[in-house]
Kinemage of the C-alpha trace (Angstrom):
@kinemage 1
@onewidth
@group {chain A} dominant
@subgroup {mainchain}
@vectorlist {calphas} color= white
{ca met a 1} P -27.599 17.099 17.609
{ca lys a 2} L -30.403 17.391 20.163
{ca leu a 3} L -29.716 17.264 23.892
{ca thr a 4} L -31.731 14.769 25.905
{ca leu a 5} L -33.153 16.324 29.064
{ca gly a 6} L -34.543 14.259 31.916
{ca val a 7} L -37.160 16.439 33.613
{ca phe a 8} L -37.482 15.209 37.214
{ca phe a 9} L -40.594 16.112 39.205
{ca gly a 10} L -42.997 14.923 41.905
{ca gly a 11} L -41.387 13.235 44.903
{ca ser a 12} L -42.197 12.618 48.542
{ca ser a 13} L -43.171 16.186 49.403
{ca thr a 14} L -46.181 18.168 50.559
{ca glu a 15} L -45.690 20.174 47.351
{ca his a 16} L -45.879 17.122 45.080
{ca glu a 17} L -48.873 18.322 43.080
{ca val a 18} L -47.402 21.797 42.573
{ca ser a 19} L -44.244 20.183 41.200
{ca val a 20} L -46.314 18.243 38.654
{ca ile a 21} L -47.971 21.435 37.399
{ca ser a 22} L -44.670 23.335 37.169
{ca ala a 23} L -42.961 20.464 35.346
{ca val a 24} L -45.743 19.911 32.805
{ca gln a 25} L -45.714 23.644 32.017
{ca ala a 26} L -41.957 23.553 31.436
{ca met a 27} L -41.990 20.375 29.350
{ca his a 28} L -44.522 21.923 26.980
{ca ala a 29} L -42.462 25.125 26.740
{ca leu a 30} L -39.094 23.471 26.006
{ca asn a 31} L -37.998 23.798 22.388
{ca arg a 32} L -38.351 20.331 20.819
{ca asp a 33} L -36.071 21.344 17.945
{ca lys a 34} L -33.250 21.577 20.506
{ca tyr a 35} L -34.191 18.973 23.106
{ca asn a 36} L -35.501 15.476 23.510
{ca val a 37} L -37.625 15.776 26.647
{ca ile a 38} L -37.972 12.705 28.879
{ca pro a 39} L -40.385 13.069 31.816
{ca val a 40} L -39.170 11.395 35.024
{ca tyr a 41} L -41.934 11.329 37.611
{ca ala a 42} L -41.065 10.424 41.211
{ca ser a 43} L -44.043 8.991 43.053
{ca lys a 44} L -44.768 9.869 46.675
{ca gln a 45} L -43.314 6.437 47.491
{ca gly a 46} L -39.991 7.348 45.841
{ca leu a 47} L -40.325 5.268 42.664
{ca phe a 48} L -39.326 6.697 39.271
{ca tyr a 49} L -41.540 6.396 36.190
{ca thr a 50} L -41.424 7.614 32.615
{ca gly a 51} L -43.870 7.676 29.720
{ca asp a 52} L -45.599 10.092 27.367
{ca ala a 53} L -48.765 10.010 29.488
{ca leu a 54} L -46.862 12.051 32.093
{ca leu a 55} L -46.857 15.055 29.761
{ca glu a 56} L -50.529 15.932 30.305
{ca val a 57} L -51.657 17.350 33.651
{ca glu a 58} L -55.207 15.985 33.231
{ca asn a 59} L -53.854 12.436 33.520
{ca tyr a 60} L -52.804 13.043 37.149
{ca arg a 61} L -56.426 13.037 38.311
{ca asn a 62} L -56.035 9.263 38.652
{ca ile a 63} L -52.396 8.567 39.429
{ca pro a 64} L -52.690 4.758 39.852
{ca ala a 65} L -54.264 4.548 36.393
{ca leu a 66} L -51.628 6.911 35.010
{ca leu a 67} L -48.740 4.805 36.323
{ca gln a 68} L -50.219 1.709 34.713
{ca arg a 69} L -49.508 3.438 31.399
{ca cys a 70} L -45.904 4.261 32.370
{ca thr a 71} L -42.636 2.362 32.880
{ca gln a 72} L -40.940 2.133 36.257
{ca ile a 73} L -37.278 3.040 35.817
{ca ala a 74} L -33.909 3.324 37.544
{ca val a 75} L -31.279 5.987 36.876
{ca val a 76} L -27.807 4.483 36.456
{ca arg a 77} L -24.335 5.545 35.374
{ca arg a 78} L -22.892 3.137 32.835
{ca thr a 79} L -19.556 4.688 31.911
{ca arg a 80} L -17.594 7.799 32.769
{ca asp a 81} L -19.773 9.856 30.439
{ca glu a 82} L -23.122 8.054 30.241
{ca val a 83} L -26.183 8.132 32.496
{ca trp a 84} L -29.118 5.999 31.429
{ca leu a 85} L -32.745 5.531 32.315
{ca thr a 86} L -33.413 1.802 32.329
{ca arg a 87} L -36.262 -0.463 33.317
{ca ala a 88} L -36.397 -1.034 37.072
{ca leu a 89} L -38.120 -4.370 36.398
{ca pro a 90} L -36.100 -5.797 33.495
{ca lys a 91} L -37.662 -7.809 30.703
{ca lys a 92} L -36.213 -11.274 30.134
{ca phe a 93} L -35.691 -10.575 26.468
{ca gly a 94} L -34.943 -7.419 24.539
{ca asn a 95} L -33.376 -4.081 25.407
{ca asn a 96} L -34.203 -2.645 28.850
{ca asp a 97} L -32.729 0.800 28.214
{ca ile a 98} L -35.149 3.706 27.873
{ca ala a 99} L -32.883 6.677 27.129
{ca arg a 100} L -29.473 8.131 27.752
{ca ile a 101} L -29.805 11.596 29.313
{ca asp a 102} L -27.362 14.470 28.946
{ca leu a 103} L -28.818 16.724 31.627
{ca ala a 104} L -31.172 16.507 34.603
{ca phe a 105} L -33.750 19.268 34.876
{ca pro a 106} L -35.249 19.086 38.395
{ca ile a 107} L -38.586 20.868 38.781
{ca val a 108} L -39.407 19.852 42.316
{ca his a 109} L -40.685 21.714 45.347
{ca gly a 110} L -40.286 21.115 49.058
{ca thr a 111} L -38.455 18.779 51.397
{ca asn a 112} L -36.885 15.514 50.190
{ca thr a 113} L -36.473 17.025 46.715
{ca glu a 114} L -35.746 20.767 46.418
{ca asp a 115} L -33.686 20.790 49.636
{ca gly a 116} L -30.543 19.292 48.055
{ca ser a 117} L -31.640 15.657 48.288
{ca leu a 118} L -32.245 15.216 44.562
{ca gln a 119} L -29.301 17.457 43.689
{ca gly a 120} L -27.022 15.201 45.744
{ca phe a 121} L -28.286 12.223 43.767
{ca phe a 122} L -27.281 13.950 40.544
{ca glu a 123} L -23.883 14.836 42.016
{ca thr a 124} L -23.281 11.170 42.852
{ca leu a 125} L -24.153 10.238 39.264
{ca arg a 126} L -21.881 13.042 37.994
{ca leu a 127} L -24.839 14.157 35.919
{ca pro a 128} L -25.091 17.867 35.021
{ca tyr a 129} L -28.270 19.421 36.377
{ca val a 130} L -30.183 22.686 36.237
{ca gly a 131} L -30.431 25.054 39.178
{ca cys a 132} L -28.924 25.470 42.616
{ca asp a 133} L -26.331 23.026 43.897
{ca val a 134} L -26.605 20.926 47.058
{ca gly a 135} L -25.413 23.639 49.449
{ca ser a 136} L -27.535 26.514 48.171
{ca ser a 137} L -30.571 24.238 47.818
{ca ala a 138} L -30.254 23.140 51.448
{ca leu a 139} L -29.793 26.726 52.616
{ca gly a 140} L -32.776 27.964 50.659
{ca met a 141} L -35.009 25.344 52.262
{ca asp a 142} L -33.835 25.954 55.843
{ca lys a 143} L -35.413 29.303 56.693
{ca met a 144} L -33.314 29.915 59.812
{ca ala a 145} L -29.969 28.968 58.284
{ca cys a 146} L -30.772 31.146 55.279
{ca lys a 147} L -31.617 34.089 57.556
{ca gln a 148} L -28.267 33.694 59.282
{ca val a 149} L -26.350 33.677 55.989
{ca leu a 150} L -28.250 36.709 54.707
{ca ala a 151} L -27.745 38.599 57.976
{ca ala a 152} L -24.011 37.808 57.885
{ca ala a 153} L -23.947 39.360 54.403
{ca gly a 154} L -25.521 42.545 55.811
{ca leu a 155} L -28.928 41.955 54.235
{ca pro a 156} L -32.169 42.845 56.044
{ca val a 157} L -34.070 39.965 57.683
{ca leu a 158} L -36.499 39.784 60.599
{ca pro a 159} L -35.092 38.287 63.811
{ca ala a 160} L -36.441 34.833 64.635
{ca val a 161} L -36.121 31.916 67.030
{ca thr a 162} L -36.316 28.212 66.334
{ca leu a 163} L -37.519 25.425 68.569
{ca arg a 164} L -38.186 21.712 68.429
{ca his a 165} L -41.838 20.760 68.397
{ca arg a 166} L -40.915 17.929 70.760
{ca asp a 167} L -39.672 20.451 73.345
{ca phe a 168} L -42.985 22.289 73.088
{ca leu a 169} L -44.867 19.064 73.756
{ca leu a 170} L -42.647 18.260 76.740
{ca asp a 171} L -42.756 21.726 78.385
{ca glu a 172} L -45.364 23.912 76.764
{ca thr a 173} L -45.232 26.665 79.406
{ca ala a 174} L -41.467 27.156 79.131
{ca val a 175} L -41.511 27.339 75.330
{ca leu a 176} L -44.390 29.819 75.248
{ca ala a 177} L -42.658 31.998 77.860
{ca lys a 178} L -39.419 31.965 75.855
{ca ile a 179} L -41.217 33.148 72.722
{ca glu a 180} L -43.154 35.846 74.609
{ca ala a 181} L -39.929 37.122 76.148
{ca lys a 182} L -38.488 37.576 72.665
{ca phe a 183} L -41.485 38.961 70.747
{ca ser a 184} L -44.701 40.811 71.388
{ca tyr a 185} L -47.848 39.590 69.659
{ca pro a 186} L -48.701 39.021 66.875
{ca val a 187} L -46.109 36.439 65.823
{ca ile a 188} L -45.946 34.113 62.853
{ca val a 189} L -45.125 30.413 63.172
{ca lys a 190} L -43.633 28.396 60.304
{ca pro a 191} L -42.116 24.957 59.734
{ca val a 192} L -38.445 25.756 59.284
{ca asn a 193} L -38.043 23.766 56.070
{ca leu a 194} L -41.241 23.879 54.020
{ca gly a 195} L -42.383 26.094 51.180
{ca ser a 196} L -45.626 27.071 49.457
{ca ser a 197} L -46.924 28.609 52.709
{ca val a 198} L -47.591 25.121 54.100
{ca gly a 199} L -48.024 24.916 57.890
{ca ile a 200} L -47.923 28.686 58.535
{ca lys a 201} L -50.172 30.550 60.975
{ca val a 202} L -50.284 33.993 62.578
{ca ala a 203} L -50.907 34.094 66.348
{ca gly a 204} L -52.272 37.130 68.174
{ca asp a 205} L -52.271 35.698 71.687
{ca arg a 206} L -51.030 32.749 73.740
{ca ala a 207} L -53.921 30.455 72.846
{ca ala a 208} L -53.444 31.102 69.140
{ca leu a 209} L -49.673 30.596 69.519
{ca arg a 210} L -50.256 27.235 71.152
{ca glu a 211} L -52.513 26.228 68.278
{ca ala a 212} L -50.051 27.500 65.645
{ca leu a 213} L -47.149 25.548 67.172
{ca asp a 214} L -49.199 22.359 67.239
{ca tyr a 215} L -50.290 22.890 63.646
{ca ala a 216} L -46.795 23.630 62.289
{ca gly a 217} L -45.448 20.655 64.241
{ca thr a 218} L -47.555 18.294 62.157
{ca phe a 219} L -45.434 19.265 59.138
{ca ala a 220} L -41.895 19.532 60.537
{ca pro a 221} L -39.956 18.791 63.745
{ca ile a 222} L -38.231 22.199 63.818
{ca leu a 223} L -40.324 25.382 63.910
{ca leu a 224} L -39.502 29.052 63.372
{ca val a 225} L -41.189 31.971 65.132
{ca glu a 226} L -40.764 35.634 64.234
{ca arg a 227} L -42.572 38.927 64.651
{ca ala a 228} L -45.575 39.224 62.365
{ca val a 229} L -45.506 42.454 60.378
{ca thr a 230} L -48.997 43.906 60.718
{ca gly a 231} L -48.673 46.559 58.007
{ca leu a 232} L -47.653 43.871 55.555
{ca arg a 233} L -47.155 43.994 51.807
{ca glu a 234} L -45.547 40.990 50.123
{ca ile a 235} L -43.357 41.697 47.104
{ca asn a 236} L -41.590 39.006 45.065
{ca cys a 237} L -38.687 39.283 42.662
{ca ala a 238} L -36.952 36.442 40.818
{ca val a 239} L -33.320 36.281 39.723
{ca leu a 240} L -31.898 34.352 36.772
{ca gly a 241} L -28.198 33.604 36.385
{ca asp a 242} L -25.148 32.676 38.431
{ca ala a 243} L -22.469 34.414 40.496
{ca glu a 244} L -21.041 36.185 37.452
{ca glu a 245} L -24.220 37.422 35.797
{ca ala a 246} L -27.563 37.706 37.558
{ca arg a 247} L -30.690 39.308 36.087
{ca pro a 248} L -33.585 40.386 38.325
{ca ser a 249} L -37.157 40.071 37.105
{ca leu a 250} L -40.073 42.436 37.412
{ca cys a 251} L -41.477 42.777 40.924
{ca glu a 252} L -44.914 41.381 41.710
{ca glu a 253} L -47.323 41.828 44.589
{ca pro a 254} L -49.411 38.682 45.174
{ca ile a 255} L -53.059 39.259 46.078
{ca thr a 256} L -53.983 37.499 49.301
{ca ala a 257} L -57.332 36.471 50.740
{ca gly a 258} L -56.156 36.621 54.368
{ca glu a 259} L -53.357 37.829 56.621
{ca ile a 260} L -50.667 35.960 54.716
{ca leu a 261} L -50.233 34.529 51.238
{ca ser a 262} L -51.634 31.016 51.548
{ca tyr a 263} L -51.265 27.783 49.594
{ca ala a 264} L -54.756 28.393 48.150
{ca asp a 265} L -53.801 31.945 47.103
{ca lys a 266} L -50.744 30.616 45.289
{ca tyr a 267} L -52.084 27.558 43.541
{ca met a 268} L -55.873 27.342 43.637
{ca ser a 269} L -57.126 30.859 42.892
{ca ser a 270} L -57.302 30.062 39.156
{ca gly a 271} L -58.716 26.567 39.564
{ca gly a 272} L -55.457 24.804 40.429
{ca gly a 273} L -54.195 23.925 36.952
{ca lys a 274} L -51.760 26.789 36.306
{ca gly a 275} L -49.544 26.737 39.386
{ca met a 276} L -47.992 30.020 40.423
{ca ser a 277} L -48.544 31.463 36.947
{ca gly a 278} L -52.291 31.443 37.615
{ca ala a 279} L -52.205 33.123 41.024
{ca arg a 280} L -53.700 36.596 41.368
{ca arg a 281} L -51.090 39.340 41.408
{ca ser a 282} L -50.285 42.930 40.648
{ca leu a 283} L -47.545 42.879 38.012
{ca pro a 284} L -45.552 45.000 38.074
{ca ala a 285} L -46.060 45.749 41.743
{ca glu a 286} L -47.486 49.164 42.473
{ca ile a 287} L -44.495 50.503 44.375
{ca ser a 288} L -42.198 53.449 43.708
{ca glu a 289} L -39.320 53.260 41.245
{ca glu a 290} L -36.912 53.722 44.156
{ca lys a 291} L -38.451 50.839 46.118
{ca thr a 292} L -38.487 48.652 43.000
{ca ala a 293} L -34.795 49.343 42.417
{ca glu a 294} L -34.008 48.561 46.061
{ca ile a 295} L -35.830 45.227 45.975
{ca arg a 296} L -34.254 44.190 42.669
{ca arg a 297} L -30.800 45.043 44.048
{ca leu a 298} L -31.418 43.114 47.275
{ca ala a 299} L -32.734 40.142 45.293
{ca val a 300} L -29.477 39.867 43.358
{ca glu a 301} L -27.413 40.300 46.531
{ca ala a 302} L -29.391 37.571 48.309
{ca phe a 303} L -29.042 35.273 45.273
{ca arg a 304} L -25.273 35.687 45.372
{ca ala a 305} L -24.963 35.488 49.178
{ca val a 306} L -26.585 32.050 49.202
{ca gly a 307} L -24.578 30.906 46.154
{ca cys a 308} L -27.565 30.322 43.893
{ca asn a 309} L -27.683 29.251 40.269
{ca gly a 310} L -30.518 29.080 37.761
{ca val a 311} L -33.776 30.822 38.598
{ca val a 312} L -34.681 31.671 42.193
{ca arg a 313} L -37.583 33.707 43.551
{ca ile a 314} L -36.858 35.949 46.538
{ca asp a 315} L -39.887 36.887 48.626
{ca phe a 316} L -39.829 40.242 50.428
{ca ile a 317} L -41.840 41.904 53.176
{ca leu a 318} L -42.648 45.620 53.122
{ca asp a 319} L -43.472 46.982 56.580
{ca thr a 320} L -45.870 49.838 55.825
{ca asp a 321} L -45.985 50.733 59.534
{ca asp a 322} L -42.263 51.493 59.369
{ca gly a 323} L -41.921 53.583 56.224
{ca asp a 324} L -42.053 50.610 53.815
{ca lys a 325} L -38.934 49.086 55.332
{ca val a 326} L -37.832 46.070 53.303
{ca tyr a 327} L -37.033 42.621 54.729
{ca ile a 328} L -36.039 39.475 52.858
{ca asn a 329} L -38.547 36.811 53.832
{ca glu a 330} L -37.261 33.681 52.078
{ca leu a 331} L -35.657 32.230 48.948
{ca asn a 332} L -37.385 29.694 46.695
{ca thr a 333} L -34.582 27.865 44.900
{ca ile a 334} L -36.982 26.169 42.453
{ca pro a 335} L -39.951 28.532 42.366
{ca gly a 336} L -43.436 27.516 41.274
{ca ser a 337} L -43.779 27.700 37.475
{ca leu a 338} L -40.057 28.636 37.498
{ca ser a 339} L -41.274 32.251 37.842
{ca phe a 340} L -41.476 32.524 34.058
{ca tyr a 341} L -44.421 34.931 34.411
{ca leu a 342} L -42.108 37.473 36.094
{ca phe a 343} L -39.658 37.477 33.163
{ca ala a 344} L -41.970 37.126 30.162
{ca pro a 345} L -43.470 40.653 30.401
{ca asp a 346} L -39.917 42.000 30.711
{ca gly a 347} L -38.855 40.624 27.325
{ca leu a 348} L -37.710 37.094 28.192
{ca pro a 349} L -40.152 34.448 26.883
{ca tyr a 350} L -40.432 31.174 28.783
{ca glu a 351} L -38.693 29.180 26.040
{ca gln a 352} L -35.645 31.457 26.224
{ca leu a 353} L -35.603 31.330 30.023
{ca leu a 354} L -35.452 27.512 29.822
{ca asp a 355} L -32.628 27.717 27.265
{ca arg a 356} L -30.691 29.945 29.645
{ca leu a 357} L -31.169 27.483 32.511
{ca val a 358} L -29.726 24.694 30.375
{ca glu a 359} L -26.755 26.901 29.401
{ca leu a 360} L -26.059 27.738 33.047
{ca ala a 361} L -26.102 24.058 34.018
{ca phe a 362} L -23.504 23.119 31.414
{ca lys a 363} L -21.408 26.184 32.264
{ca arg a 364} L -21.207 25.063 35.897
{ca gln a 365} L -20.333 21.531 34.821
{ca arg a 366} L -17.482 22.790 32.627
{ca glu a 367} L -16.127 24.865 35.510
{ca arg a 368} L -16.265 21.877 37.867
{ca glu a 369} L -14.454 19.633 35.419
{ca met a 370} L -11.489 22.012 35.619
{ca leu a 371} L -11.118 21.407 39.374
{ca thr a 372} L -8.834 18.809 40.953
{ca val a 373} L -10.982 16.234 42.720
{ca ser a 374} L -8.439 13.459 43.330
{ca tyr a 375} L -4.705 12.761 43.402
{ca glu a 376} L -3.234 10.342 40.875
{ca thr a 377} L -1.493 8.258 43.501
{ca asn a 378} L -2.037 5.031 45.379
{ca ile a 379} L -1.329 5.522 49.093
{ca phe a 380} L -1.771 1.800 49.671
{ca asp a 381} L 1.231 0.965 47.494
{ca thr a 382} L 3.884 2.472 49.778
{ca lys a 383} L 6.367 1.264 52.341
{ca gln a 384} L 4.656 3.406 54.994
{ca thr a 385} L 1.459 1.372 54.793
{ca ala a 386} L 3.125 -2.004 54.454
{ca gly a 387} L 2.053 -4.358 57.201
{ca leu a 388} L -0.674 -2.150 58.678
{ca lys a 389} L -3.847 -3.957 59.609
{ca gly a 390} L -6.447 -1.238 59.863
{ca ile a 391} L -6.422 1.450 62.526
{ca lys a 392} L -5.159 -0.933 65.198
{ca gly a 393} L -1.859 -1.060 63.354
{ca val a 394} L -1.127 2.606 64.040
{ca lys a 395} L 1.135 3.297 67.024
{ca gly a 396} L -0.614 4.552 70.112
{ca ile a 397} L -4.082 3.416 69.070
{ca lys a 398} L -5.577 0.446 70.837
């Protein structure tokens, strides 16, 4: 019997469009002999829609017209074992159910979606889902928290400071002085919780730093500043698996048009319709076998340190001014195009990668079902609680 997968994508995120491209790619690659694939598009306003028109990326050129061809839905749990997609605006007559789904497959990028928000929704529904759980998703999105976890695990990361954009607006001189006391120029400024290189700038002096902080602050309230590596090479490696078995991909070196890998480099260098799979890259990266082995090992260690599941891309920095020293830059818990292009040349076709992601999701669900999550007792039906009227009934509390 086929499994019914709800593929969730879109959402209120600066990476909304990238999510659409990644999801459409995956939905076309899923094996229809094994799966019924139900697209679940989340609009930027947070409304869910489904419909076959969502399967073609060309239709997104006019989203209002596209949604007119779709059905607005709600996701509801009906029984202990059933989650349904149903009409959000019910018909007076007839069946309002769209489909029962066995598994959620989130292909989302950025805040409000990839950061654990959507994963928490699935947890509340007790619906199995693909990829990282709430905790590892939140860690992967918070660049500073992730650095701290990786550093605690003994993994190499660049030192950084965080600050509130509001504090910068209130006392610009003090914030600039604090950063300059910590780092020499150039520095790099990033929103602490965005991906796809959104909101990032390199600053070579105080004026440029001021501009970079203002720019990043338009995307997030908390900003991260770290030393900019001038002899920079960016190397990426994805990992597929879970804590027990994790497989690293080939290493790639993205080709950049400027100082850093930009949003345009990632998603628009091929015309914008192929996502990360269409970005320019050197694959495999032209680095030594020893350096490749080191990066692949560190990728798996970072994957496990953060508690990841599914497919995650780990982005590295090589400091060529310091003997090609390796630093972990960040983790992408749902990478663009699911990083299939890093596994396919290494003998794992996209269809098989998607099968493995589904297997890992159900494996985690089986393991969770073996855990004790409640006690079969009623604490309200005891002599100790008899007569209590809320917290005021407890001795010593007024």
